[in-house]
C-alpha positions in Angstrom: 12.3 -0.7 -10.6 9.0 -1.3 -8.8 8.2 0.2 -5.5 5.7 -0.1 -2.7 3.4 2.8 -2.0 1.2 3.2 1.1 -1.8 5.5 1.2 -3.8 6.5 4.2 -7.5 6.0 3.7 -9.4 8.8 5.5 -8.5 12.2 4.1 -6.3 10.8 1.4 -8.1 8.1 -0.6 -11.5 9.0 0.8 -12.7 12.5 1.7 -12.9 12.9 5.4 -15.4 15.0 7.4 -14.6 13.6 10.8 -15.3 10.2 12.3 -18.8 9.1 11.5 -18.5 5.4 12.2 -16.5 2.3 11.1 -18.8 1.7 8.1 -18.9 5.3 6.9 -16.4 6.9 4.4 -16.5 9.8 2.1 -16.4 9.8 -1.7 -13.0 9.1 -3.3 -10.5 11.8 -3.9 -10.3 11.4 -7.7 -6.8 12.8 -8.0 -5.5 10.2 -5.6 -7.4 7.4 -7.2 -6.0 8.3 -10.6 -2.5 8.4 -9.1 -3.0 4.9 -7.6 -4.3 3.6 -10.9 -1.3 5.0 -12.7 1.2 3.6 -10.2 -0.5 0.2 -10.4 -0.4 0.3 -14.2 3.4 0.8 -13.9 3.7 -2.4 -11.8 4.0 -0.9 -8.3 2.5 -2.4 -5.2 -0.2 -0.5 -3.4 -1.1 -0.6 0.3 -4.0 1.1 2.0 -3.9 1.6 5.7 -6.6 2.8 8.0 -7.0 2.7 11.8 -10.8 3.3 11.8 -12.0 0.8 9.3 -11.8 -3.0 9.0 -10.0 -4.7 6.1 -13.3 -6.0 4.9 -14.7 -2.5 4.7 -11.7 -1.3 2.8 -11.9 -4.2 0.3 -15.5 -3.4 -0.4 -14.7 0.3 -0.8 -11.9 -0.1 -3.3 -13.9 -2.7 -5.2 -16.9 -0.4 -5.4 -14.7 2.4 -6.8 -12.4 0.2 -8.9 -9.2 1.2 -7.0 -6.4 -1.3 -7.5 -4.9 -2.3 -4.1 -2.6 -5.2 -3.2 -2.7 -5.1 0.6 -4.6 -3.6 3.5 -2.9 -2.4 6.7 0.2 -4.6 6.1 3.2 -5.1 3.9 3.7 -8.9 4.0 7.2 -8.4 2.6 8.4 -6.5 5.7 7.9 -7.7 9.3 6.9 -4.9 11.7 5.4 -5.0 15.2 1.6 -5.2 15.4 -0.2 -1.8 15.4 2.5 -0.1 13.3 1.9 1.5 9.9 3.0 -0.7 7.0 6.5 -0.1 5.6 6.5 1.3 2.1 
């Protein structure tokens, strides 16, 4: 059975030292990145959500660090009101 997993960006995927701007993020937390890679390898869907960064910034970040992600700030399979965290 495949599942959908959602990961917060700041402080989970990326190390967080307090807000430093929309285009600033810490280095990846390698343990979390390895977990995401393993979940993706097993066929699960991965969502990243962040309130302080644009989807474009998130796409660039995960591409730079080779982190497999399916969706950013949404789960297109579940309809939720705008501004809510994605359902996973």
